[in-house]
DRENDO-1510 file (C-alpha; in Angstrom, 1 decimal, always signed):
<recs>
REC; n; res; u; v; w
REC; 1; MET; +128.2; +78.6; +95.3 .
REC; 2; SER; +129.2; +75.0; +93.6 .
REC; 3; LEU; +127.1; +72.0; +92.9 .
REC; 4; ASP; +127.5; +68.7; +92.7 .
REC; 5; LYS; +125.2; +65.2; +90.8 .
REC; 6; THR; +122.9; +65.2; +94.7 .
REC; 7; ASP; +122.5; +69.3; +94.2 .
REC; 8; VAL; +120.8; +68.3; +90.6 .
REC; 9; GLU; +119.3; +65.2; +91.2 .
REC; 10; LYS; +117.6; +66.8; +94.2 .
REC; 11; ILE; +116.7; +69.7; +92.5 .
REC; 12; ALA; +114.9; +67.5; +89.3 .
REC; 13; HIS; +113.1; +65.7; +92.0 .
REC; 14; LEU; +111.7; +68.8; +93.0 .
REC; 15; ALA; +111.0; +70.1; +90.1 .
REC; 16; ARG; +109.4; +66.9; +89.0 .
REC; 17; LEU; +112.0; +66.6; +85.8 .
REC; 18; ALA; +113.0; +63.7; +84.2 .
REC; 19; ILE; +116.9; +64.2; +83.3 .
REC; 20; ASN; +119.2; +62.4; +81.7 .
REC; 21; GLU; +122.2; +60.5; +83.6 .
REC; 22; ASN; +124.4; +61.8; +81.1 .
REC; 23; ASP; +122.7; +65.5; +80.7 .
REC; 24; ILE; +123.4; +65.7; +84.5 .
REC; 25; PRO; +127.0; +66.7; +84.7 .
REC; 26; GLY; +126.5; +69.7; +82.0 .
REC; 27; TYR; +123.9; +71.0; +84.2 .
REC; 28; VAL; +125.8; +70.8; +87.1 .
REC; 29; ARG; +128.5; +73.3; +85.0 .
REC; 30; ASP; +125.3; +75.3; +83.9 .
REC; 31; LEU; +123.6; +75.6; +87.6 .
REC; 32; SER; +126.3; +76.3; +89.1 .
REC; 33; ASN; +127.9; +79.6; +86.8 .
REC; 34; ILE; +124.4; +80.5; +86.9 .
REC; 35; PHE; +124.6; +81.0; +90.8 .
REC; 36; ASN; +128.1; +82.2; +91.1 .
REC; 37; LEU; +127.0; +84.5; +88.6 .
REC; 38; VAL; +124.3; +85.9; +91.2 .
REC; 39; GLU; +126.6; +85.7; +94.3 .
REC; 40; ASN; +128.8; +88.2; +92.1 .
REC; 41; LEU; +125.8; +90.5; +91.3 .
REC; 42; SER; +125.5; +90.4; +95.2 .
REC; 43; TYR; +128.8; +92.2; +95.8 .
REC; 44; ALA; +127.7; +95.1; +93.7 .
REC; 45; ASP; +127.5; +98.5; +95.0 .
REC; 46; THR; +123.9; +99.5; +94.8 .
REC; 47; ASN; +123.5; +101.9; +97.2 .
REC; 48; ASN; +123.1; +105.2; +94.9 .
REC; 49; ILE; +121.1; +103.4; +92.7 .
REC; 50; SER; +116.9; +103.7; +93.2 .
REC; 51; PRO; +114.8; +101.3; +93.3 .
REC; 52; MET; +112.8; +100.8; +88.9 .
REC; 53; ALA; +109.7; +99.3; +88.0 .
REC; 54; HIS; +111.1; +99.0; +84.5 .
REC; 55; PRO; +114.7; +99.6; +82.7 .
REC; 56; LEU; +112.7; +102.1; +80.6 .
REC; 57; ASP; +111.5; +105.2; +81.7 .
REC; 58; ALA; +107.9; +103.9; +80.7 .
REC; 59; HIS; +104.6; +105.5; +82.2 .
REC; 60; GLN; +101.3; +103.7; +82.0 .
REC; 61; ARG; +99.0; +105.3; +79.7 .
REC; 62; LEU; +95.8; +105.5; +81.3 .
REC; 63; ARG; +92.1; +107.2; +80.5 .
REC; 64; PRO; +90.6; +109.4; +82.0 .
REC; 65; ASP; +88.1; +107.9; +84.2 .
REC; 66; VAL; +84.6; +108.8; +83.3 .
REC; 67; VAL; +81.6; +107.5; +82.7 .
REC; 68; THR; +81.1; +106.6; +79.2 .
REC; 69; GLU; +77.6; +104.6; +79.9 .
REC; 70; THR; +74.2; +105.0; +80.4 .
REC; 71; ASN; +73.0; +103.5; +84.0 .
REC; 72; GLN; +70.5; +100.9; +82.6 .
REC; 73; ARG; +69.7; +99.2; +85.5 .
REC; 74; GLU; +66.0; +99.5; +86.0 .
REC; 75; LEU; +65.9; +98.3; +82.2 .
REC; 76; PHE; +68.5; +95.1; +83.2 .
REC; 77; GLN; +66.0; +94.9; +86.3 .
REC; 78; ALA; +63.4; +94.3; +84.6 .
REC; 79; ILE; +64.1; +91.4; +82.7 .
REC; 80; ALA; +65.1; +89.8; +85.6 .
REC; 81; PRO; +63.8; +87.1; +87.4 .
REC; 82; GLU; +63.8; +88.5; +90.7 .
REC; 83; THR; +64.8; +91.9; +92.3 .
REC; 84; ALA; +64.6; +93.5; +95.0 .
REC; 85; ASP; +65.8; +97.3; +96.4 .
REC; 86; GLY; +68.0; +97.3; +93.5 .
REC; 87; LEU; +69.3; +94.1; +93.9 .
REC; 88; TYR; +69.6; +90.9; +91.7 .
REC; 89; LEU; +67.8; +87.9; +94.0 .
REC; 90; VAL; +69.1; +84.2; +93.8 .
REC; 91; PRO; +68.1; +81.3; +95.6 .
REC; 92; GLN; +70.7; +80.0; +98.4 .
REC; 93; VAL; +72.9; +78.0; +97.8 .
REC; 94; ILE; +74.6; +77.6; +100.8 .
REC; 95; GLU; +72.6; +76.2; +103.5 .
</recs>
């Protein structure tokens, strides 16, 4: 895909970027090269390639899902202005 000056100006406008008139030929060349690379990648045979989320075989280390704190609801609700049935009561903010 080949871009021209008007394409780069339109992209810059959409991205809300101010570009110097003298830099436009360089942007045309660089963006055209990027689009050509992406187009070439679309021709790569990926039939036997399985999708992956990370280029390395990395796994997230997770801690065991166990309760580590004691239930202190009664203590916290004892100092709350208003509670009912284990819930905090707050003033109505939406009419």
